[in-house]
Structures are given as structure tokens and as C-alpha cells.
C-alpha positions in Angstrom: 50.1 -18.1 125.9 46.7 -16.6 123.9 47.7 -14.2 121.0 45.7 -11.5 120.2 44.4 -13.3 116.9 43.4 -16.1 119.3 41.7 -13.7 121.9 39.3 -12.3 118.7 38.8 -15.6 117.3 37.2 -16.8 121.2 35.6 -14.1 120.8 33.7 -14.4 117.5 33.4 -18.3 118.5 31.3 -16.9 121.5 29.9 -14.5 119.8 28.4 -17.0 117.4 27.5 -19.5 119.8 25.3 -17.0 121.3 23.3 -16.2 118.3 23.0 -20.3 117.3 21.8 -20.2 121.1 19.0 -18.1 120.5 18.1 -19.5 117.4 18.0 -23.2 118.7 15.8 -22.4 121.4 13.1 -19.8 119.2 13.3 -22.9 116.6 12.1 -25.5 119.7 9.9 -23.1 121.9 7.8 -23.6 123.8 9.5 -26.9 124.2 13.1 -26.7 126.8 16.6 -27.4 126.0 18.8 -29.0 128.9 22.4 -27.0 129.4 23.4 -30.6 129.0 21.8 -30.9 126.0 23.1 -27.8 124.6 26.6 -28.3 125.7 26.8 -31.3 123.9 25.1 -29.6 120.7 27.7 -27.0 120.6 30.8 -28.9 121.7 31.1 -26.8 124.8 30.9 -27.6 129.1 27.4 -27.2 130.9 29.1 -24.4 133.2 30.2 -22.9 129.7 26.3 -23.1 128.4 25.2 -21.3 131.7 27.2 -18.6 131.4 26.0 -17.7 128.0 22.6 -18.4 128.9 23.1 -15.8 131.6 24.7 -13.3 129.6 22.0 -13.4 127.0 19.4 -12.8 129.6 21.1 -9.8 131.3 21.4 -8.6 127.4 17.4 -8.6 127.3 16.9 -12.0 125.6 13.5 -12.8 127.5 15.0 -16.8 128.6 13.6 -18.7 131.5 13.9 -21.6 133.4 11.3 -24.8 133.5 12.4 -27.1 136.7 12.0 -30.7 136.5 13.6 -33.6 134.9 12.3 -32.9 132.0 12.7 -29.0 132.0 15.3 -26.7 130.9 15.7 -23.3 129.2 13.0 -21.7 127.0 12.8 -18.7 125.3 9.9 -16.8 125.1 9.3 -16.7 120.8 6.5 -14.1 121.0 9.1 -11.6 122.3 12.5 -12.5 120.1 13.0 -11.3 116.4 13.9 -14.0 113.6 16.5 -13.2 111.8 16.4 -9.9 110.1 17.8 -8.8 106.8 19.4 -5.6 107.9 22.9 -4.1 106.0 26.2 -3.5 107.8 25.4 0.1 107.0 22.5 0.4 108.6 23.5 -1.5 111.7 26.8 1.0 111.9 24.2 3.8 111.5 21.9 2.5 114.2 25.1 2.5 116.7 26.3 5.7 115.7 22.8 7.2 116.3 22.3 5.3 119.7 25.7 6.6 120.9 24.2 10.1 120.8 21.9 9.0 123.5 24.8 8.7 126.0 23.5 10.1 129.3 19.9 10.2 128.3 16.8 8.1 130.0 17.0 5.8 126.7 20.4 4.9 126.7 20.3 1.5 128.3 17.3 0.7 126.6 19.3 1.8 123.3 22.2 -0.4 124.2 19.7 -3.6 124.8 17.5 -2.8 121.1 21.0 -2.7 119.2 22.2 -5.9 121.1 18.8 -7.7 120.1 19.1 -6.6 116.5 22.8 -7.6 116.2 22.0 -11.2 117.7 19.5 -12.5 115.0 21.2 -11.0 112.2 22.6 -13.7 110.0 26.3 -14.6 110.2 27.8 -12.9 107.0 26.2 -9.5 107.8 27.1 -9.5 111.6 30.9 -9.8 110.4 30.3 -7.1 107.7 29.1 -5.1 110.5 31.9 -5.9 112.7 34.3 -5.3 110.4 32.3 -1.7 109.2 32.4 -0.7 113.1 36.0 -1.8 113.6 36.7 1.5 111.2 34.5 4.3 113.0 35.7 5.7 115.9 33.6 7.9 118.1 34.2 10.5 121.2 33.4 9.2 124.2 32.6 11.1 127.5 35.3 9.7 130.2 32.7 10.1 132.9 31.1 7.2 134.2 27.9 6.5 133.1 25.2 7.9 135.6 22.0 5.0 136.4 20.1 8.4 136.8 18.6 9.2 133.6 17.4 5.2 133.5 15.9 5.4 137.1 13.6 8.5 135.6 12.6 6.5 132.7 11.5 3.7 135.0 9.4 6.3 136.7 8.0 7.4 134.0 6.8 3.9 132.8 5.3 3.0 135.7 3.9 6.3 137.0 5.9 6.2 140.1 6.6 9.8 141.9 9.9 11.1 142.2 12.1 12.2 145.0 14.4 14.5 143.3 17.5 16.5 145.0 17.6 20.3 142.0 20.0 22.6 141.8 17.5 25.6 140.5 20.9 27.0 138.4 24.2 26.0 137.8 25.7 27.5 141.4 22.2 28.0 143.3 21.0 26.0 146.2 19.9 22.4 146.1 16.3 21.9 147.0 14.3 19.0 147.6 11.3 18.0 145.1 8.8 15.8 145.0 7.6 15.0 141.5 4.7 13.6 139.4 7.0 12.7 136.0 5.1 13.5 132.6 7.5 13.2 130.1 10.7 14.3 128.8 11.9 16.8 126.5 14.7 15.8 124.3 17.5 18.2 123.2 20.9 19.7 124.5 20.3 19.6 127.7 17.6 17.3 128.1 14.6 18.0 130.4 12.0 16.1 132.6 8.9 17.4 132.6 6.9 17.2 135.8 4.3 18.1 138.2 6.3 19.9 141.0 4.3 19.4 144.2 6.6 22.3 146.0 5.1 24.6 143.6 2.3 23.1 142.4 2.8 23.2 139.2 4.3 22.0 135.5 8.4 22.3 136.0 10.8 21.6 133.5 13.9 19.8 135.1 17.3 19.9 133.8 18.6 16.7 133.7 22.4 17.9 134.2 21.1 19.7 137.1 19.5 16.7 139.2 21.7 15.5 141.9 20.1 12.9 143.2 16.5 11.2 142.2 14.9 8.3 143.9 11.6 6.3 142.5 8.7 6.1 145.6 6.4 3.5 146.2 3.7 6.3 145.8 2.1 6.3 141.9 -0.1 8.9 140.3 -2.1 8.8 137.3 -0.5 11.0 134.5 -2.0 14.8 134.7 -3.8 15.8 131.4 -0.8 18.1 130.5 -0.2 19.4 126.4 3.8 18.8 126.5 3.0 20.7 123.3 2.1 23.8 124.9 5.2 23.8 127.0 7.1 26.5 125.4 8.9 28.1 128.5 12.0 26.5 127.3 11.8 29.0 124.1 12.3 25.8 121.8 10.0 23.7 119.2 9.4 20.2 120.4 7.7 17.5 118.0 6.3 14.2 119.5 8.7 11.4 118.4 5.5 9.3 117.1 4.9 12.2 114.7 8.7 11.5 113.6 8.8 8.0 113.6 5.8 5.5 112.8 4.7 3.4 115.8 2.3 1.3 113.6 
């Protein structure tokens, strides 16, 4: 029987191996490494390496396979981070802040970003971050996370139209809307700002009143709308690039 201590040890060992895999592939990029070579390097089976590489790909690491006898796995060095000098408290602060994005259009992206930062931290700092995180408890929503916010964010990024089923108020009739997404207004609650083709006007759609959302194949160039002029919600909003430097 595997004890709880043994399970924790296995989990830590795999985390260390995932980190080392990324660093090994970064160091030799753009040359490939085969699964067999990596298995011998880390003392595990090729099947274990395949599972590890699949997990890294799913977490957003830009890995791809090169076919052929001399092929293998390659990491895109230009789209990965070198080891970062980030403190345990800074990582914990990021995790607490990102937890607040649950249910927003950027929740999945925030989780991916934190995973990438954690993966490239030096071993000592990562262990310190684990120990600090184990001492922090956050309230969670028992409801299953919805894919709807991510659908909205993807449509905004790709300029695709959205087909929404939207409730005009908390108990109102649900109507179908075709919307050109223009942006988000973050707060409590979040709003999708878009050009509503039903009303031929800019409208704000509360995310918690969107019953369904589907991205269409049709695209549209963003309309010249100044989001700062949308004062219909009775609140002041500041652009994200004004709050934090993106330069």
C-alpha cells in the first residue's frame, strides 16, 4: 500500500521532473530529444515521459513533435520563460489574485500563466512557494466552472460574432442576440460590451445573465467605440493598460 507520505513524494518528484523536462528541451532547442532519450535521462519509462510531455502541452508549454528517425520533442524557446527569480510570497500573491478571476473571461488563461511561472522557478523557491501555499485557505464556489466566459474571450480575440441567449433581467424573458464583441467591463458583476444587432446599438451584457453563448464563423472588424464613454452602468472604469504597464 502506498502511504500518504509516499503519494506526496511521488507528486513532488513528478513536478520536479516536469520542470527539468522543460529546462532540458529549452537548453537544446531547436534540436529535438526523443522520448527514449528523455526516459533514460530521468530514469523512467518512455510511456511516463509521453504522459509528462502531454501534461506540459495541456498546461500551455509550446512543445511539438518532429517526425523521422532523428526526430523527437522540441520546445519553442522564444515562447518559454527562463528560470525566474520570484519569491514564494510573490507566487502566493499571484495565486490569490488569480483566484479572484474565477468565473471571469480570463480564469483559464490566468491558471495557465501561473502554471508557466511556477514551472520555471528554481527548485528552492518552488518548494518554499508550496509550503506557503499549503498554509493559505480560500473560499471556493462549489458550482462547476463554466466554459462560457472563455468562449466570450476567444470570440473577442478573434473578432468572431457571438450568438447569445440573454435574460434582460434576473427573471426576464430570454432572447436570442447576435453580438459583435467589443470588450469587457470588469467588476462585480462582469459585463460583455458588444454591438447588439437586434437593437443596432452598443449594449452591456451581464455575464451572469448570459444563458448560452456560441461563437459564429462570421467575423467583424471592431467598431470604433470608446469604452471609457460607456457610463450607462453608473461606475468608473479604467483601461487595464493604464493600471499596469504592458511596455
